[in-house]
N, C-alpha and C positions, 0 to 999 in steps of 0.2 A: 201120176204116181200118187198113190194113196198115202196120206199122212200116217207116220209110224205111231203107233199107240204107246203112250208113256206108261211105264210101270210105276206104281206107287212103292215108295221105299218100305222095306220091311221094318218091323218093329225093332229088330235087333240093330239095324243100321241107324235108326233114329236114336236108339239108346246110346250107341257108341258116339254119335255126333254130339249129343248133349253132354256126355262125360268129357269129351275132348274140349268143348267150349268152356265147360266149368273149370277144367284144369288150367286153361289159359288165363281165365279171370283170376283164379286163386294165385297163380304164379305172378301175374302183374301186380296184384295187391301186395304180395309178399315183397316184391322188389321195391315198391314205393313206400313201404311202411318204415317210419323212422326207427322204431324199436328194433326192427330186424336188420336194417342196413347198418345200424351201429355195431352189430355183432358180426358182420360179414367181413372177412379178410380176403383179399384177392389171392387166388391160387395160381401160381405160374403155369402157363400152358406148355406142356412138354411136347406137344405135337402141333406147332403153329400153322402147318399147311403151307401151300405155295405162297410166294410173295404177294400175289394178287389178292389173296384172301387174308393176309396178315393185317391185323388192325394194331396200329401203334398205341400202346398203353402209356398213359402218362406216368412218368417216373415217380416212384413213391418218395415223398419227402422224408428225409432222415429225421428221426425223432430227436428233437433238440435235447441236450442234456439238462437235467433238472438242476437249476442253480442251488448251491448250498444255502440253507437258511441262516441268515446272519443274526446272531443273537448278541445282545449287549453283555459283554463280560465285565463284571464289576472289578475294579482294581483290587490287587491283593491287599488285604487288611494288614496294616503294620502291627507289630507286636505291641501289647499294651504298654510295655515299658517305654518303647520309642514314642508312642503316641502321647504318653503322659509326661515325657521329658526326663526319664531316668538316664538316657544316654548322655545328657549334657551335665549331669551332676559331677562334682569333683570334691576332693578331700583336702583339707588343710590340717597339718599336724600342729597341735598346740605345744608339744614338746618333742621336737625332732630327735633330741638326745635326752636320755633319762638314766639316772642311777637308782637302783632299787636293791634292797637287801633280800636275800632268798628266804628270810624268815617272815617276810610279808606274805599275806594270803594270796595276793595277785600281782601280776605285772600289769599295770594299767596303761593301755595304749590310748592316749587321749587324741581326739580328732574332732573336727567340725565339718559338717556337710555344707557345701556352697552350691548355689544354683537355684533355678526356678523349677519347682516340681508341682504340677497340678493334679497328680494322681491321688488315689485314696489308699493304695496298697502301701504297706510298710516298706522301709528301705533296709536292705541287708548289706552290712559292711563285713568284709571277710579279711582275716589276717592269715598270712602265710610266712612260715620261717624260710628265710632265704640263705643266710650264711651266719657264721660265727663259731666261737669255740664252745658255746653251750650246746647241750644235747637235748632235743625234744624228747619227751617221755622220761627223761632222767632229771633234768633241771626244771622243767615246766611242762604243763599238760596242754596239748593242742587238740584234744578230742572234739571240742566245740569252739572252734576259733571264729565265731560269728557274733555280731551284735545287731539286733533288729531295732531300728530307730523308727518311731511312729511318724507317719506322714504329716500329721498335724502337730506342729510345735517342735518337731525334731530338727528342722533345718536352721542353720545359723547359730545354734547353741552348742556348747561343748558337750561331747559324749565321750565315753570310754569303753573299750573292749577289754574285759578282764581275762587274763590267762593265768590259771592257778599255778603257783610255784610248788616245787617238790623239795622238801628238806632231806638232806642226807647227812651222814656222819663223817664225810671225807672233806678235808679242807682243800678245795680246788682253786682257791684264790679267786680273783675277779675274772669272770667270763663275759663274753660278749654275745649278743644275738641281734641280728638284723631282721626286722619284720616288714613285710610288704602288705599294705592295706589297700583294698579296692572295694568298689561298689558294684554289686551284681546288676548288670544291665547298662552300666556306664561305659562309654567309649573313651573316656579320659584315662590317661596313664595313672597307674597306682603310685602311691607315695611310700617312702621307706623311712623307718624309724630305727634308730640305734639304741640298744639297751645294754647297760653295763650291770651285770648281775653280781652283786657283792656277796661273797661267802660269809655266812653268819658265824662261822667259827673264828673269823678274824676279829681282833679288837676294833671297836668302832669309835664313835665320837659322842660327847655329852655336852649339853648346853641347856640354857633356860628357854622356855617356850616363848616368852615375851620380853621385850627390852624394858618394860615398865609395869609395875603393879601398884595398887593403892589400897589402903585400909585405914580405918579409924580406930584409935586406941579404945574407944567405947563400943566396939563391935559386940553385938549380942553373942557371937560365936566364941569370942575370947581368944582368937588366934589369927595370925596372918598365914595364908596358905600360898606357897610358891610352887610353881610347876616346873619340873625338869624332864628331859627326855634324852634317850640315847639311841644309837644305831648299832647294829651288828652285835654278835655274841650275846643275844638276849637270853640264850639258854643257860647262861652262867650268871651267878650273883656278882654284883659289883658295888663298891662303896666309893663315894666321891666326897671331897672336902671343899667347903666354901667359907670365905671370910666375910665379915660385916664391917663396913667403915661408915662413919657419920658422926654427927654431934653426940656428945655423951648423954644428953637428955633423951635423944631418940633411941640410942642403944639401950638405955635403961628401960624404956618401954618394951623393948624386945628381949628383956631378961639380962642384958649386960654381957652375954657371951658373944665374943667376936669370932670364934672359930667353931663351925658346926659340920656335921657329916650327914650324908643322905645315902641310903642303901637301896639298890635295885635288886629285887628278888628274882629268882629264875623265871623267865617268861615275861617279865615286866620291861616294857620299853618306855613307859612314862610313870612318874611318881609325883605325889603332892607332898611337899615338905611343910609341916606345920610348926610355926614359931609362936609360942605362947605370948600373949600381950599382958602388960602390966599397966592397968589404967590408974593413973595418979590424979591428983586434984590440982595440979599446977597448969597454968595457962601457958602452953609452949608453942602454940601455933602449928603450922604445917611444916614438916621437916622431911628430908630425903635421906635414905640409907642405901649404900651401894653394896650389892652382894656379888662376889667374884669367885668363880670356881678355881681351884688349885689343880695343878697337874696331878694325875692319878698314877699311883704305883701299879694299878691293875692293867696298864697299857691303854686305857681310854684316852683318846685325844680330845682336846677342847675344840668345840665348833667355832669356827671363825665368825665373829660378830655376835655370837650367842653365849660367850663365856662370862658375861656379867649382866646384871639387871638393876634397876632402880626401884626401891620400894618407898612410896610416899606415905608418910604417917600423918594423919590429921588429928587435931586435938579437939575432943568433945567439949572442952570448956570455952572455946572461942569459935562457935559456929558463925558462918557468914550469913547475912540476911537473905531471905528468899528473893529470888528473881521473879519478875512477873512472867506469866504464861501468855503466849501469843496464840490466838485461835484464828484459823482461816477456814471458811466454809466453801463447799462446792457441791454441785448436784451430781449424785451418783446415777441418776436415772432410775426408772421403775419405782418412783415414789420413795427413793432412799436419799438421805442427806449424808454427806461426808464432811469430816473435819480433820484438819491437821493442827496439832498442838505442839508448841516448842518452848523451851526454856533453857536456862543455863544453870549448872550445878557445879559447885566447887569440888575439887578432887578430895576424896576421903569422905564425902557425904552422899546422901541420897534424899530425894524428895518424892512424896507421894502425890499422885494426881487422882482426885476423886470425882465422881459424877453422881448426879441425882436427876431423876425424871419426875420428881414430885415437888420441885421448888426448893427454896433455901431451907425449908424445915426438914428436908431429908425424907427418908434415910439416905446417907451418902455411902457409897461403896468405892473401894480402891480399884481404880481402873488400870493404872500404870505406875511403875516406879522408875524414876530417872536416876541413873548412877552418875557420879561425878566424872567430868571430862573437861578438857580445855576448849572444847567446841560445843556448839549448840546441840541439844538433844531433841529428838522428835518422837511423836506418837501419833497414831491415826485411829479414827473411830468412824463407824457408820451405823445409822439407825433410821427408823421410819420418819418421814418428813413431818408427820402429824405429832411427833413427840417433841416436847419442849425440854431438851436436855441441858443441864447446867454443869459446869466444871469448876473446881477449885483446887488450889495447890497448897500443901501444908508446909510448914517451916522445915528447913534442912535438919536431918537427923544423922547420926553416925552410920556409915556404910557397914552393912552386916557382913558382906562377903568380900574377899580379895578379888578385885577385878583387874585384868590387864587393860592397858589403854595405850 
């Protein structure tokens, strides 16, 4: 049997074989390429074929949920008032009960802020009308019932919130008003203040401003000046009478008249009564004269405890010797030197304190005037530490003005 002759493959068959092999190579490379496999998702086989041909595919792992990103949330920032201590501040009333005439310009609500406050913002105190027979807008104005207290220096000291009064022409008698004061931002309870609003059309009271006055018969002004004041009904004029009692020689210095009058003009709540002085040449020493108010026919009542005063008359012929002056030095800081000077002066007299920065030759200038009193009098001075300041005190001289003491 003769061997069968082999036919050479045709060109077309070779070309097809080469294309087939190239496709296999390309497909294999595609399946092993990381960049491509990352983009291939398995497609479910809708025609798996007979069981013998089925290939068990590994179950696709469920995509785990993306955990939430935990971010640190800063705590809520407290309000500035709470952070600075406003909530702990409290109020203390300096006068829980107050009487005020409606002819005064304001109803003063006095208070003190207590507590520890480290903030820089000012503190607002607010007033609110709570109850009473008085009527807001008719007897007093509450359009701006606030008082702003500075953070620096405002705590621990007395402040006051002014409520303007409103004058009317109707005599409503004494009315009451209860106000509640609170601090904005404070958690402490408000405080309450009771105010009695006295009608200005009612007759009031009259009295002396001070229980004692002093003057020297040799005063350069030539008169003693006594101060009186009254409450209520200031829109009407009123005349009061007072009598003088004391040694005859002292009464002679005051002109010898033992009964005098004083008149309040409409709108005046305070007046100065001037009594001319008669300066004689007799050595009479220091004497006291008592001035006492008499009941008034105008309906004015006498103020309890202020219906009389004592006027001390000093004699310019018998001055007391000068008392020494005491000087205490201290360091003020910043290159400043401070001094405290003190001395005693008899009632009815005054002494001049002079200073010089150029030695005993002067010139000397008046730095202070000490008025007479029963206690020691004080003065303070401050100057550059490099300055050599000197002080001297002059002999007592008659008191020029009438001073209460």
